[in-house]
Backbone bond lengths (Angstrom), bond angles and torsions (degrees), N, CA, C in turn:
res aa  C-N    CA-C-N  psi(-1)  N-CA   C-N-CA  omega(-1)  CA-C   N-CA-C  phi
1 X - - - 1.444 - - 1.506 111.67 -
2 X 1.323 118.62 142.38 1.434 122.26 174.92 1.509 111.00 -65.34
3 X 1.336 116.99 158.75 1.492 120.09 -170.58 1.508 109.06 -110.13
4 X 1.331 115.31 158.18 1.435 125.78 169.79 1.577 108.17 -94.89
5 X 1.315 112.54 115.52 1.464 117.76 -180.00 1.502 107.26 -98.15
6 X 1.343 118.33 123.38 1.466 124.62 -176.29 1.496 108.81 -111.72
7 X 1.348 117.03 109.94 1.473 122.86 179.08 1.531 110.17 -110.57
8 X 1.284 118.57 107.70 1.462 122.50 -174.69 1.531 112.48 -126.25
9 X 1.330 115.36 167.31 1.442 121.89 177.44 1.533 106.95 163.79
10 X 1.284 117.57 165.41 1.518 122.47 -177.93 1.551 109.32 -60.15
11 X 1.303 114.88 156.24 1.453 121.46 178.25 1.506 111.76 -55.60
12 X 1.325 116.08 133.87 1.470 120.17 176.68 1.542 114.11 88.05
13 X 1.300 118.62 3.04 1.466 122.85 -174.47 1.570 112.10 -77.92
14 X 1.362 114.03 -16.07 1.464 116.46 177.93 1.507 113.59 113.80
15 X 1.272 123.20 18.69 1.406 124.63 -177.95 1.507 115.23 -69.16
16 X 1.282 115.88 -40.06 1.497 121.91 178.84 1.528 112.30 -68.94
17 X 1.363 121.25 -51.19 1.459 118.88 176.98 1.561 112.53 -66.02
18 X 1.295 117.68 -22.31 1.451 120.83 177.81 1.508 108.75 -66.93
19 X 1.343 118.37 -47.90 1.450 123.50 179.85 1.478 111.00 -65.40
20 X 1.354 118.05 -41.98 1.460 123.14 175.28 1.477 113.36 -58.64
21 X 1.373 116.64 -42.46 1.483 117.88 176.71 1.478 112.13 -71.88
22 X 1.316 120.20 -31.49 1.485 124.11 178.37 1.558 106.60 -61.57
23 X 1.280 118.32 -45.94 1.496 121.90 -176.99 1.494 111.61 -71.30
24 X 1.304 116.51 -31.93 1.463 120.26 -177.32 1.541 110.85 -77.44
25 X 1.313 119.31 -46.31 1.416 123.28 -169.86 1.605 111.17 -99.38
26 X 1.295 115.99 -17.11 1.474 117.97 177.18 1.562 106.49 -132.56
27 X 1.343 116.73 65.40 1.454 120.96 -175.88 1.550 112.23 -59.42
28 X 1.319 118.38 -31.10 1.415 118.44 179.42 1.576 113.35 -61.70
29 X 1.353 112.14 -43.48 1.501 117.99 175.16 1.509 110.24 -68.11
30 X 1.318 116.64 -45.22 1.432 121.82 -174.90 1.556 113.50 -61.76
31 X 1.339 114.54 -34.66 1.479 116.87 178.50 1.520 115.58 -70.86
32 X 1.318 112.71 -17.25 1.459 119.50 177.93 1.542 113.54 -88.55
33 X 1.316 117.32 4.44 1.435 122.77 -177.65 1.518 110.44 -122.57
34 X 1.300 115.46 109.12 1.463 120.32 172.77 1.507 110.98 -90.94
35 X 1.294 119.48 135.60 1.460 123.20 -178.36 1.511 110.69 -66.28
36 X 1.366 115.15 138.11 1.464 120.95 174.21 1.517 108.16 -81.06
37 X 1.296 118.29 127.83 1.500 119.73 -178.02 1.507 109.24 -111.92
38 X 1.321 116.37 114.64 1.457 124.05 178.99 1.510 113.40 -93.82
39 X 1.276 116.94 162.80 1.488 121.48 169.07 1.516 104.87 -83.81
40 X 1.358 112.96 144.43 1.450 116.55 -179.56 1.551 109.08 -144.94
41 X 1.348 115.86 135.97 1.479 117.96 -176.76 1.554 115.41 -83.54
42 X 1.371 115.61 -12.07 1.465 118.07 179.70 1.517 112.35 -77.35
43 X 1.330 115.58 166.59 1.431 120.37 177.73 1.542 110.91 -78.83
44 X 1.341 120.01 150.40 1.437 122.16 179.12 1.560 111.79 -63.18
45 X 1.324 115.61 142.06 1.483 120.98 173.96 1.496 108.14 -84.35
46 X 1.366 117.61 165.81 1.435 119.32 177.59 1.532 112.71 -55.28
47 X 1.388 113.17 126.64 1.425 118.74 178.67 1.537 114.40 94.39
48 X 1.313 117.49 -16.01 1.482 119.66 179.62 1.567 111.44 -79.95
49 X 1.367 113.86 146.88 1.404 117.76 -175.56 1.507 110.57 -123.07
50 X 1.324 118.67 137.19 1.414 123.00 178.89 1.519 109.09 -66.17
51 X 1.318 116.57 133.56 1.460 121.94 -178.60 1.509 115.54 86.91
52 X 1.344 116.17 -8.95 1.443 122.75 178.16 1.517 111.90 -114.59
53 X 1.358 114.18 -57.70 1.476 115.11 175.65 1.506 112.43 -82.67
54 X 1.317 116.15 -43.52 1.458 124.08 173.99 1.491 108.71 -149.69
55 X 1.372 115.83 164.57 1.472 121.11 164.49 1.579 103.05 -91.02
56 X 1.298 116.69 102.31 1.455 120.33 -174.96 1.574 106.75 -81.62
57 X 1.337 115.27 117.70 1.458 121.62 178.66 1.533 108.28 -135.44
58 X 1.338 115.15 166.26 1.445 118.13 176.48 1.533 110.13 -72.22
59 X 1.308 115.40 161.08 1.446 119.46 -179.94 1.581 111.48 -62.83
60 X 1.336 113.27 -36.58 1.430 119.32 177.20 1.574 113.47 -60.10
61 X 1.354 112.84 -42.99 1.482 118.84 -179.23 1.537 109.43 -63.01
62 X 1.394 116.73 -45.23 1.415 117.13 -177.24 1.533 111.23 -74.31
63 X 1.266 118.69 -29.49 1.453 123.21 174.50 1.542 112.30 -52.81
64 X 1.310 115.17 -35.82 1.436 120.95 -178.28 1.564 113.18 -67.24
65 X 1.297 116.03 -16.64 1.487 120.33 177.70 1.479 113.41 -74.58
66 X 1.373 115.96 -18.72 1.457 120.88 -179.05 1.555 110.10 -59.92
67 X 1.285 114.50 131.40 1.488 118.79 178.87 1.509 114.41 80.13
68 X 1.343 117.62 -5.17 1.490 117.48 177.07 1.492 108.37 -87.51
69 X 1.342 115.63 138.66 1.390 119.47 177.39 1.473 114.30 -64.16
70 X 1.293 122.29 134.53 1.451 123.52 -179.80 1.486 114.13 98.11
71 X 1.340 120.48 4.67 1.432 121.69 176.02 1.504 110.95 -131.10
72 X 1.316 114.48 145.64 1.427 124.25 173.88 1.503 108.43 -117.34
73 X 1.355 117.51 116.85 1.466 123.93 -173.34 1.537 108.41 -110.99
74 X 1.396 114.15 134.12 1.458 117.40 -175.31 1.541 109.70 -139.31
75 X 1.383 112.66 143.05 1.446 118.61 172.95 1.554 107.53 -89.74
76 X 1.329 115.66 128.49 1.426 119.08 -175.89 1.514 109.26 -134.89
77 X 1.306 116.57 106.93 1.456 123.13 -179.49 1.570 114.43 44.19
78 X 1.254 115.24 45.61 1.424 119.24 179.80 1.561 115.03 89.77
79 X 1.330 116.21 -13.11 1.452 118.96 174.81 1.467 112.25 -100.81
80 X 1.307 114.28 154.55 1.536 119.59 179.68 1.551 105.54 -104.27
81 X 1.364 113.94 126.62 1.453 117.89 178.44 1.578 108.68 -125.44
82 X 1.275 113.93 159.68 1.504 118.94 -179.46 1.487 110.49 -149.08
83 X 1.367 114.58 148.96 1.449 123.49 175.06 1.494 109.81 -116.05
84 X 1.297 118.56 129.67 1.454 121.89 172.83 1.490 109.04 -92.94
85 X 1.289 117.44 116.85 1.490 122.65 -173.10 1.546 111.78 -69.00
86 X 1.372 115.46 -30.77 1.449 119.08 175.55 1.474 111.96 -61.84
87 X 1.334 120.23 -41.49 1.392 124.97 179.68 1.524 113.17 -68.80
88 X 1.344 115.50 -37.95 1.442 118.66 175.90 1.555 111.11 -67.64
89 X 1.331 118.32 -42.09 1.510 122.91 -179.61 1.542 105.31 -63.06
90 X 1.296 120.96 -41.42 1.505 121.43 -178.16 1.526 110.23 -64.07
91 X 1.339 116.36 -42.60 1.453 118.25 179.76 1.552 114.48 -65.28
92 X 1.366 113.43 -41.73 1.436 121.33 -177.39 1.567 110.64 -64.21
93 X 1.274 119.22 -23.51 1.465 122.80 175.62 1.520 112.82 -70.80
94 X 1.380 115.22 -21.05 1.383 117.15 -177.71 1.594 114.90 -107.24
95 X 1.343 113.83 -24.87 1.450 118.59 179.89 1.494 109.83 -167.00
96 X 1.313 115.44 179.02 1.453 120.12 170.02 1.512 110.12 -70.95
97 X 1.327 118.71 157.90 1.406 123.57 179.57 1.586 110.85 -124.09
98 X 1.324 115.43 136.61 1.475 115.71 178.47 1.483 109.85 -118.08
99 X 1.338 118.24 135.03 1.445 124.54 168.72 1.496 107.24 -103.68
100 X 1.304 118.76 127.67 1.466 122.18 175.44 1.542 105.48 -123.83
101 X 1.313 117.96 113.55 1.440 120.75 -178.20 1.531 112.84 178.68
102 X 1.315 113.07 -163.62 1.490 116.74 -170.55 1.546 112.01 -76.86
103 X 1.367 113.97 160.62 1.463 119.30 -172.95 1.510 115.18 -66.31
104 X 1.361 118.56 -26.00 1.428 120.38 -179.15 1.539 108.18 -62.37
105 X 1.277 117.50 -44.79 1.507 122.24 175.48 1.557 111.66 -69.26
106 X 1.342 113.47 -44.99 1.442 117.38 -178.89 1.527 112.20 -58.64
107 X 1.333 117.02 -47.43 1.493 120.56 179.59 1.533 110.57 -65.43
108 X 1.287 117.40 -37.83 1.470 119.55 176.97 1.465 112.53 -61.99
109 X 1.332 115.92 -41.15 1.495 119.69 175.97 1.532 113.20 -61.32
110 X 1.340 111.91 -40.90 1.546 115.79 -177.71 1.531 109.00 -73.89
111 X 1.322 120.42 -30.20 1.437 121.91 -174.99 1.509 112.11 -90.17
112 X 1.307 117.80 -17.48 1.491 120.72 -173.05 1.551 113.12 -62.71
113 X 1.282 118.10 125.87 1.465 123.40 175.57 1.545 107.58 -68.61
114 X 1.303 120.87 -28.02 1.447 124.48 179.71 1.488 111.71 -62.57
115 X 1.383 118.05 -23.89 1.433 122.22 -176.54 1.525 112.67 -106.95
116 X 1.303 116.57 9.35 1.476 119.41 -177.82 1.546 115.04 -59.94
117 X 1.338 113.91 -24.79 1.496 117.42 -179.51 1.517 110.54 -75.53
118 X 1.312 119.73 -18.99 1.414 123.19 -178.63 1.516 112.66 -87.85
119 X 1.321 119.95 142.56 1.444 121.84 171.60 1.547 110.28 -70.82
120 X 1.307 117.91 127.57 1.473 120.36 -176.23 1.516 110.50 -128.17
121 X 1.341 117.25 141.95 1.420 120.85 173.18 1.590 105.77 -130.49
122 X 1.349 115.48 126.11 1.443 119.45 -177.16 1.557 109.12 -107.97
123 X 1.333 113.89 122.85 1.462 122.79 179.56 1.545 106.30 -119.84
124 X 1.369 116.54 119.53 1.460 122.19 178.22 1.516 110.57 -106.31
125 X 1.359 117.86 122.05 1.414 121.40 177.02 1.555 108.37 -94.43
126 X 1.267 118.81 120.98 1.466 123.52 -173.29 1.532 112.74 -114.72
127 X 1.356 117.61 136.04 1.487 118.32 177.50 1.482 113.57 -73.05
128 X 1.351 117.82 -9.43 1.450 121.99 179.70 1.521 108.19 -131.32
129 X 1.348 117.25 146.19 1.432 124.66 174.63 1.563 109.52 -82.31
130 X 1.306 115.78 159.27 1.471 118.65 175.75 1.523 114.71 -55.82
131 X 1.296 114.21 -36.66 1.504 118.16 -177.03 1.501 109.08 -67.75
132 X 1.395 118.05 -37.97 1.381 121.35 179.68 1.548 113.53 -69.80
133 X 1.312 114.88 -33.80 1.494 120.55 176.80 1.522 108.09 -66.59
134 X 1.319 116.21 -45.74 1.467 119.44 -179.52 1.524 110.48 -63.43
135 X 1.353 118.60 -36.49 1.463 120.39 -178.63 1.546 109.42 -69.06
136 X 1.314 117.10 -44.63 1.499 119.22 -179.46 1.508 108.67 -65.43
137 X 1.333 121.81 -36.84 1.449 119.81 176.95 1.512 112.74 -65.12
138 X 1.363 117.06 -35.07 1.452 121.27 178.88 1.462 113.18 -67.95
139 X 1.341 118.50 -28.94 1.482 124.00 -177.36 1.538 112.27 -88.16
140 X 1.346 117.39 -32.11 1.486 116.02 -176.73 1.496 113.11 -154.70
141 X 1.317 117.36 13.45 1.484 120.44 173.36 1.567 110.36 69.39
142 X 1.317 115.15 -158.14 1.463 119.64 -171.77 1.518 108.42 -65.69
143 X 1.359 120.20 -37.54 1.440 120.48 -177.45 1.496 112.71 -57.61
144 X 1.296 118.35 -46.81 1.478 120.80 -179.07 1.495 109.40 -66.10
145 X 1.327 120.00 -45.73 1.454 122.31 179.37 1.510 111.14 -57.88
146 X 1.359 116.29 -48.85 1.489 118.14 -176.62 1.562 110.28 -66.41
147 X 1.329 117.86 -40.75 1.429 120.83 177.12 1.510 112.97 -60.73
148 X 1.323 117.69 -46.55 1.438 125.16 -179.38 1.544 110.75 -62.47
149 X 1.337 114.42 -47.15 1.435 118.20 -179.64 1.503 114.73 -63.39
150 X 1.367 116.19 -41.53 1.421 119.10 -178.98 1.514 110.69 -69.71
151 X 1.311 119.97 -39.97 1.425 119.44 173.79 1.509 116.56 -67.48
152 X 1.304 115.81 -32.62 1.512 119.36 171.80 1.532 111.93 -60.73
153 X 1.282 115.46 -48.43 1.462 120.68 -177.70 1.535 111.09 -71.17
154 X 1.268 117.45 -35.53 1.479 121.70 176.68 1.510 111.48 -59.35
155 X 1.325 115.98 -42.75 1.485 121.56 177.91 1.512 110.26 -64.98
156 X 1.367 118.99 -47.04 1.415 122.25 179.40 1.533 111.81 -58.47
157 X 1.365 114.36 -44.64 1.437 118.76 -174.23 1.523 110.67 -71.41
158 X 1.310 119.01 -36.35 1.448 122.06 177.23 1.542 110.22 -63.24
159 X 1.326 118.93 -41.99 1.386 121.49 178.99 1.557 109.71 -66.94
160 X 1.316 118.58 -42.21 1.451 123.46 -178.90 1.515 109.21 -64.33
161 X 1.294 118.75 -45.08 1.490 120.22 -177.06 1.511 109.41 -70.54
162 X 1.264 118.21 -33.68 1.499 120.75 179.41 1.475 109.16 -65.38
163 X 1.350 116.94 -41.40 1.452 120.91 177.76 1.542 114.35 -64.21
164 X 1.328 114.52 -33.43 1.479 119.75 -179.11 1.493 111.36 -76.97
165 X 1.309 118.28 -38.87 1.500 121.51 -169.56 1.507 112.82 -113.77
166 X 1.319 120.26 -15.95 1.439 119.14 -177.68 1.463 116.50 82.36
167 X 1.302 118.28 -29.85 1.456 121.89 176.93 1.568 107.30 -152.62
168 X 1.333 114.84 157.78 1.434 119.13 -175.06 1.548 111.92 -115.66
169 X 1.342 113.26 130.50 1.483 119.00 175.30 1.482 110.39 -99.54
170 X 1.300 115.64 175.94 1.484 122.73 -179.60 1.559 110.06 -57.20
171 X 1.317 116.96 -43.60 1.507 118.41 -177.68 1.555 108.47 -66.85
172 X 1.315 117.86 -36.86 1.462 119.70 176.24 1.590 111.61 -60.20
173 X 1.275 112.93 -43.83 1.493 116.30 -178.28 1.541 111.51 -68.71
174 X 1.317 115.42 -37.12 1.486 119.10 174.77 1.504 111.88 -63.35
175 X 1.362 116.68 -40.71 1.445 119.28 178.60 1.490 113.09 -68.77
176 X 1.306 117.97 -35.64 1.472 122.86 175.85 1.525 110.21 -63.24
177 X 1.332 115.09 -45.23 1.483 118.02 178.17 1.482 113.99 -65.39
178 X 1.341 117.91 -36.80 1.391 120.63 177.84 1.511 114.06 -64.24
179 X 1.349 113.23 -43.00 1.516 117.11 -179.62 1.550 109.93 -72.69
180 X 1.335 117.53 -38.32 1.493 120.13 179.72 1.534 110.37 -61.82
181 X 1.311 113.68 -43.23 1.505 118.86 -177.67 1.510 112.13 -68.22
182 X 1.326 116.10 -20.73 1.488 121.29 -177.93 1.533 112.49 -84.86
183 X 1.342 117.46 -12.38 1.462 121.76 -171.43 1.516 112.71 -64.70
184 X 1.358 118.31 -34.16 1.471 119.61 179.26 1.484 113.48 -64.99
185 X 1.336 117.83 -43.65 1.429 122.02 177.55 1.513 112.86 -66.52
186 X 1.352 113.39 -31.45 1.472 118.29 179.25 1.567 110.85 -70.27
187 X 1.339 113.93 -41.10 1.457 114.47 177.13 1.535 113.96 -61.18
188 X 1.308 114.01 -28.30 1.457 117.43 176.61 1.517 114.70 -65.79
189 X 1.357 117.21 -15.00 1.466 121.88 178.40 1.497 112.23 -87.36
190 X 1.336 117.83 -8.14 1.472 122.08 -175.95 1.531 110.92 -61.11
191 X 1.312 118.45 -18.97 1.441 121.05 -178.07 1.490 112.83 -66.78
192 X 1.337 117.22 -20.97 1.413 121.26 -179.70 1.550 115.98 -82.59
193 X 1.393 112.78 -7.65 1.479 118.27 -175.91 1.489 108.46 -97.63
194 X 1.347 112.98 150.87 1.497 116.88 -179.32 1.480 113.51 -67.12
195 X 1.372 116.76 -37.22 1.426 120.77 -178.06 1.525 110.56 -140.41
196 X 1.329 114.74 142.28 1.466 119.29 176.09 1.597 105.35 -116.10
197 X 1.316 113.93 131.32 1.468 118.96 178.15 1.553 108.07 -113.94
198 X 1.348 115.66 115.95 1.447 120.42 177.41 1.590 109.00 -71.49
199 X 1.329 114.40 131.14 1.472 116.67 178.53 1.497 109.32 -148.56
200 X 1.356 116.20 117.67 1.464 121.65 -175.50 1.560 110.51 -90.33
201 X 1.343 114.17 -12.47 1.459 119.75 179.20 1.523 110.37 -87.94
202 X 1.281 117.20 87.46 1.468 124.57 -179.04 1.565 110.56 -77.38
203 X 1.319 112.65 -172.87 1.431 118.12 -179.49 1.551 114.01 -66.09
204 X 1.354 115.63 -13.32 1.468 120.29 175.25 1.474 114.75 -84.44
205 X 1.358 114.92 -3.89 1.513 119.07 -176.70 1.482 114.74 -85.99
206 X 1.342 116.50 141.83 1.453 120.96 175.51 1.535 112.70 -74.43
207 X 1.286 116.12 -9.20 1.433 118.58 -175.19 1.548 114.98 -68.91
208 X 1.288 116.96 -15.01 1.443 120.00 177.57 1.536 114.09 -77.86
209 X 1.296 117.62 -43.98 1.503 121.98 -169.95 1.488 115.47 -134.58
210 X 1.298 121.37 -1.99 1.456 120.51 -176.20 1.565 108.82 -72.73
211 X 1.285 117.65 -22.97 1.473 124.66 179.71 1.523 108.33 -116.91
212 X 1.302 116.29 169.89 1.441 118.73 -177.77 1.548 109.48 -61.24
213 X 1.346 117.43 -42.43 1.442 122.66 -176.29 1.527 109.14 -119.27
214 X 1.320 119.21 141.62 1.516 119.84 176.18 1.515 111.67 -52.60
215 X 1.340 116.02 145.17 1.448 121.56 -179.71 1.565 106.46 -127.62
216 X 1.327 112.75 172.45 1.471 116.97 175.06 1.507 111.29 65.65
217 X 1.354 115.55 -147.99 1.452 119.09 -179.30 1.511 113.38 -69.78
218 X 1.309 117.05 -25.65 1.437 119.12 172.88 1.560 112.16 -53.71
219 X 1.313 113.52 -46.48 1.469 118.18 178.94 1.519 111.66 -65.56
220 X 1.368 114.92 -43.14 1.476 116.26 178.83 1.531 114.56 -61.96
221 X 1.335 114.16 -35.06 1.450 120.56 -179.87 1.510 109.06 -67.57
222 X 1.335 116.15 -44.48 1.453 122.10 178.12 1.506 112.86 -59.54
223 X 1.327 115.90 -45.78 1.485 118.50 -179.66 1.527 109.42 -68.17
224 X 1.329 119.83 -33.76 1.419 118.61 178.29 1.507 114.70 -65.09
225 X 1.310 113.82 -40.71 1.476 120.42 176.90 1.529 108.44 -62.68
226 X 1.273 120.03 -43.52 1.499 126.44 178.83 1.521 107.02 -55.14
227 X 1.357 115.19 -51.67 1.471 117.27 -178.86 1.524 112.53 -58.86
228 X 1.354 117.00 -38.65 1.483 118.72 -179.32 1.492 108.21 -65.67
229 X 1.359 119.11 -42.18 1.461 121.79 -178.03 1.557 111.50 -68.07
230 X 1.304 115.51 -22.23 1.468 119.47 175.28 1.443 113.35 -90.67
231 X 1.366 118.64 7.55 1.452 122.06 175.26 1.476 115.99 86.26
232 X 1.350 117.30 14.94 1.415 122.68 -178.49 1.537 108.83 -107.70
233 X 1.360 116.05 163.44 1.489 119.92 176.83 1.490 108.35 -106.84
234 X 1.330 120.83 112.75 1.463 120.44 -176.36 1.524 112.57 -73.61
235 X 1.333 112.35 147.72 1.475 116.62 177.80 1.528 112.69 -62.71
236 X 1.369 116.71 -26.21 1.426 122.21 -179.40 1.559 113.62 -71.06
237 X 1.294 115.73 -21.73 1.456 121.76 -173.30 1.516 113.36 -70.67
238 X 1.298 118.23 139.80 1.454 122.43 176.15 1.535 110.03 -122.16
239 X 1.366 115.80 155.39 1.439 120.06 175.51 1.564 103.49 -119.64
240 X 1.342 112.80 119.37 1.480 119.03 -175.44 1.484 110.88 -89.65
241 X 1.334 116.39 139.26 1.482 120.95 172.57 1.482 109.72 -74.57
242 X 1.365 115.56 162.00 1.488 118.09 -177.81 1.497 112.70 -70.36
243 X 1.387 119.34 -21.24 1.410 120.77 -178.23 1.530 114.22 -97.16
244 X 1.273 119.12 6.36 1.436 122.50 -178.24 1.535 113.17 -62.37
245 X 1.351 116.00 -39.54 1.439 122.20 177.79 1.531 105.66 -105.03
246 X 1.411 118.98 108.80 1.452 123.58 -172.88 1.559 108.81 -62.50
């Protein structure tokens, strides 16, 4: 049976350019991965299409899926999302399926008993390596780690949003802060994933698309994911203990 590939990590860590690079430079692998389309209660962002990026529905409509057989409903940073198991099963009969998104959904997909019959691989993209996390904890405990991670993601998200929109409004700043503040809890979910790949080249980095081919850690992350899809274990991959994130 084809597998469900789950690629998660905090907002801005580089998941979207990673998949774009995979499809561009490894089309053979890319063609074998159909995107998983979830229901989402939020409004579409610029460039997003209903039925392709998400099935955009009202919160009330998605709320009706709760308790219905064949649906997995999840609260995600204030949004309500849902997966229709029938749609997933139909896609897996034709090809592999890839989910690219936040760790709350990624961990839910990995832990769900409803999906235990499907082959699943969990890949977590982290803005910090295990060694960096352990160093920050040794210097200032959880407080320093959480502060550093939040500030790191805030800077990445500000640069990404500025690139996308050209200028930032109050709602943009509030959204950046909400996502940056969520990063620490999201890193705590990495323990549910088979492999964690440290990547400092987030979506704000020129290393993904400024040159013909990704360079720096963007390139290393891409090659590590390719190895995983080919059934290998990359040297870059880490397995995090449950107590790594306090």
